[in-house]
C-alpha positions as a printed Julia matrix, in Angstrom:
135×3 Matrix{Float64}:
  99.63  106.69  132.86
 101.47  104.02  131.18
 101.71  104.4   127.4
  99.54  100.93  126.0
 102.17   99.73  123.47
 104.37   99.41  126.44
 102.7    96.41  126.79
 104.33   95.24  123.76
 107.87   95.18  125.79
 109.59   92.0   126.6
 111.42   89.04  125.36
 109.43   86.89  122.42
 109.96   83.37  121.6
 108.08   82.04  118.67
 105.07   79.46  119.06
 103.3    79.7   115.39
 103.7    81.05  112.05
 100.8    80.78  109.54
 101.48   81.6   105.76
 105.12   83.7   106.55
 106.16   81.73  103.44
 103.16   83.35  101.76
 104.25   86.84  102.32
 108.01   86.03  101.8
 107.2    84.63   98.53
 104.92   87.77   97.47
 107.61   89.98   98.17
 109.83   87.87   95.83
 112.22   86.52   98.4
 113.54   83.57   96.86
 113.3    79.9    98.34
 116.35   79.37   99.97
 116.41   82.64  101.59
 112.53   81.53  102.44
 113.51   78.67  104.61
 116.27   80.0   106.2
 113.64   83.33  107.26
 110.97   80.69  108.72
 112.85   79.22  111.3
 111.08   79.89  114.88
 112.95   83.1   116.39
 113.33   85.07  119.52
 112.35   88.96  119.87
 113.57   91.31  122.46
 110.76   94.43  122.39
 112.72   97.07  124.57
 111.44  101.23  123.83
 113.95  104.25  124.18
 113.99  107.92  123.12
 110.25  107.61  121.28
 111.81  104.32  119.59
 110.6   100.33  119.86
 113.93   98.51  119.2
 113.07   95.07  117.92
 116.07   92.71  118.47
 116.24   89.09  116.74
 118.25   86.47  119.57
 118.32   84.36  116.69
 120.64   86.26  114.12
 121.62   89.06  116.29
 119.95   91.9   114.22
 118.17   95.04  115.59
 115.45   96.63  113.69
 114.48  100.76  115.35
 111.29  101.6   114.4
 110.8   105.58  115.49
 107.17  106.04  117.08
 107.45  110.02  115.92
 105.4   109.4   112.96
 107.85  110.37  110.6
 109.11  108.56  107.85
 112.41  106.35  108.24
 114.23  104.33  105.78
 113.78  100.16  107.07
 116.65   98.43  106.6
 114.53   94.78  106.76
 113.65   95.77  103.43
 116.77   97.18  101.43
 117.86  100.49  100.29
 114.83  103.07   99.19
 112.62  101.54  101.3
 110.35  103.95  103.31
 108.41  103.13  106.56
 106.23  105.25  108.94
 105.13  103.95  112.09
 102.03  104.44  114.01
 100.5   103.73  117.05
  97.13  102.24  117.43
  94.75  103.49  120.44
  94.73   99.8   121.67
  98.76   99.86  122.05
  99.19   98.3   118.79
 102.24   99.69  116.64
 101.3    99.0   113.02
 104.57  100.03  110.47
 103.88  100.71  106.43
 106.82   99.95  104.32
 106.67  101.28  100.59
 109.48   98.88   98.98
 111.29  100.42   95.66
 109.78   97.75   93.8
 105.86   99.63   94.19
 105.05   96.62   96.53
 103.92   97.37   99.68
 103.99   95.28  103.34
 102.49   96.52  106.19
 103.01   95.2   109.68
 100.76   95.41  113.1
 102.22   94.26  116.46
  99.71   93.6   119.08
  99.05   91.46  122.22
  95.87   89.08  121.54
  93.46   88.38  124.72
  96.1    85.46  125.84
  99.01   88.26  126.15
 100.56   86.84  122.89
 102.56   89.03  120.58
 100.94   88.34  117.09
 102.8    90.16  113.83
 100.42   90.1   111.48
 102.09   91.04  107.8
 100.02   91.87  104.45
 101.54   91.88  101.22
  98.73   92.93   98.73
  96.17   90.36   99.17
  98.37   87.9   101.45
  98.54   87.98  104.77
 100.32   85.87  107.1
 101.22   86.19  111.1
 103.62   84.95  113.13
 103.06   84.48  117.33
 105.36   84.66  120.21
 104.57   83.71  123.73
 106.49   85.89  126.48
 109.88   84.23  127.8
């Protein structure tokens, strides 16, 4: 039987953002960097060796997310950031990152009813989404 999270695999192009700037602001990201990060992007998600590999095609950056439940250091949020990934029964992948400044970021990647990839980011009570369609 195929693992349900494998439906996340593929190339995705961003079509919409909702309050992504708010999430970045809650993280303390400065204005100029927030504007740069808000540019619509494309992602390639692959799976290898019990890892989910998320590659940003627009800035040529790769993020490896171990799917074994073990804690790992997240490069996205800087030194000292500790993350843990969980796979939901529905195939979603939830990553919880504890930052050195005491804040926690929860990011969930899942496929919606229209076969779009939805990335939901939550920092405290601030929530934002980025929605992607298959290439």
